[in-house]
N, C-alpha and C positions, 0 to 999 in steps of 0.2 A: 588268285591273281585275277580269272574269267570276271567278280564281280565288283574287282576294283576295273576293270577293263569297261565295263557295262557303266557302272557308274557316270567315268572320263567321258563316254559317246553319249551317255545321253544328259552332262553336263553340257558340252557342247556344242548337241545339237539344238536344247532348250536357248542357250545363248543367242544361236546363229538364229534360233526361229526370231526370238522375240525383235531383232530387231531387222528380219526380214519384212515383219510386218506394222515396220516404224512406218514414221513422213522420208527416213531415208532411202527403203530399200530400190526405190526407181534409179538415183545413183550412183546405187552401191551394183545396179544387176548390170549398168553399163562400162560401170568400172571391173569390176568381176564376172564375166560372163560365165564363168563355171561356177558360179556360187551354188546358185538353184541344182545345178549335177553332185557337188558337194554334200548338201544337205540331204538329196536323194541317197546318196549313198550311206552317210551314216545311219541315216532312219535305216535302210535295210538291215546294217550289222546289227543294231537296238534290236530290230523285230528280230535277226537271227538269236541274238542272248535270252532276246525269251522266249523265246520258244523250247531254249534248251534252261531255261531258268524251269518250266513247263513241266518238261520230261525230267525234270532233277528231282520236283515234289512230285510227282505221280510214282520216283521210285523210294522215294521215300514213305509214301504210304502203303507199298508194299512190303515195305521193310516192315513199318508199325502192324502192320496184320502178321507176319508173321511172327515176330517177338510177341504176339498178343494172342498165336495159337500157341506157342512154346513156353511163355509165362503164363494160359491161361489159369492154373491155380493161383499164384500167387497174385494177378490182379483181382482173382474172386474175395481172395482173404485179404483185400486194399495192401497188402504190404510193397505192392509194385502199382506203380499206375505209367500211362502213357499218353502222350500229345504232344501235338506239331502246337509250337506259336513261333512268335516271328526268328527267333534262334534256330531254330529246327527241330530235330526228333529228337523229344523230354523223355527219358528213361526214367525217373522218381523209385528211390527207392527208399524206406524209412529206415529208420537205425536200428529201430526194433529187430529186424531183420537182420541187419546188416553187426548192429556191434554192442555189447551190454554197458549198462550208462556210465557215461563217466571215460570209457575207454575211446582207444582209437581201433586196438586190434577186430581183424574181420572175424567172426563167428563162422568156424568150419561148417557149419550147418546151410551158409547162405553159399559155400561154392557151386551148387549145382547153378543158381542163378544167375551166378556171374558169368560161368560156362557155357552157359547159354548165348546170355549176352556179348560176352570176348567172338563167339562161332559167330553168330551174325554178324559182327562188323567185320570179321577178316572176310567170310562169307561172301558178304551183300557191299559193304563200303568199302575196299580196305584206304580208298587211294580217299576219304576225308577226313578234315580234320575234328577231334573228338575232346572233346573242354569234360572235364570231372569237377562240379563245385559241392562244394563243403557247407551243410547249413546247421544252426540250433536255434534250439528257442532263446526267449531273452533272460533264463535263472541264472543268474550267477555263478559262474563255479565255486564251491565251497571244499569239498573233499576228495579232490586228485591235485595232481600236480601242476594243472597247466596252468598260466598264467589269466588267459580268457576265454571266454566261448572262442573266439578267432584261432587259438593257436589250438582247439580242438577238431574245429572244422577244415583246417588245413590239414592236420596230418589223418583225420579220416577220408577227407580227398584225396591226399598223396599213396594211401592206402590203397586202394581200390585201382588208381591209377595203377601203382605197381602190379596188383592181380591181373589187370588187365593185357600189359605188357609180358608176365609173365603165362599169359595163354595166349600168346602170337601176337596183340595186337601188337601196330609199329611205335616206338617211343618217339620217333618223328613227327607224329599227327595227334599226339596223348599232350593233356596240359590239366594242373591240378590250379585250385582256385579254395579259397576257404573263403566263405561270407561272415562267418558268426550267427549273428542274430539278426542283421542288417537287411535281411532279402525273405521278410518273412513268407506267404502263402492266406496265413490265418490269423485270428487275433491272441496272442497271446494270454490273451487277459480267461481264458479255458482252459482246460486239459486236452481237450480234444482237440485244440486251436494250436496250442504245444508239442503237441505228437505229429499232428501235418507238418509245422514246421523243422523239426526234427527230420533231415533227409538229406542225399546225397544225391546230385543229379549227369546222368550220363548224357551228355547233349551231343548228337552228331547234327554237325555244322556244313548246313549249305554251304556251294559255293556264291549261292546268289542269294545275297540280302532282300531282303522283301525293303523297297525305301517307295511306299507310296507318297507322299507329298510329291518326291520330282517326280516319280508317274503323274501325277496330276497337274503340276507344272506346265510337264511339257504339252498334254492333252490343250491345254487352256491358250499355250504357243502358238500352238499349229489348225486350230479350229477357225 
């Protein structure tokens, strides 16, 4: 909600700023003496929201360090990795640690890992939305009952979602999506690449999404 408010304010300010630097500015001021005050107020509100976004990102960095400490063994053996990108804080779990080949049932041995992730979410970011995304390689389904990799990835994401709910993560904050083979992070031409593509991502979503183009447009209009 705050992210939408930020984008709305930014759009209004960009439009108004562009108008103010045009040839119509003098007449506009004469007819609307409060216009400059309005722009100043919008700038202040955007500045406040930028400060909130910076605070949120700093908190995400703290949460990332906490997860790195608690999952250091899994990170060391490369079954889990963590990164920050435009989506938020991303926890990437290899399908090797989560599932048997062609299956969607979560392995018992991965429970301690998901328990640690769940605990950090419930204790540190209980108010954030969480996206669970299933991904596969591009090898066609042959020896299971799945129609395609899409169904398999969706079932895997949904089962991870249910596990998080069972550990106290609010169902109102969770969503699950299956991408099949359509969001690769490596080439499917090698076994190593296909292994990287077979994954589930748990993404802690920020309230404030990075909008670099909008910020640049705003900067160019007020200079």
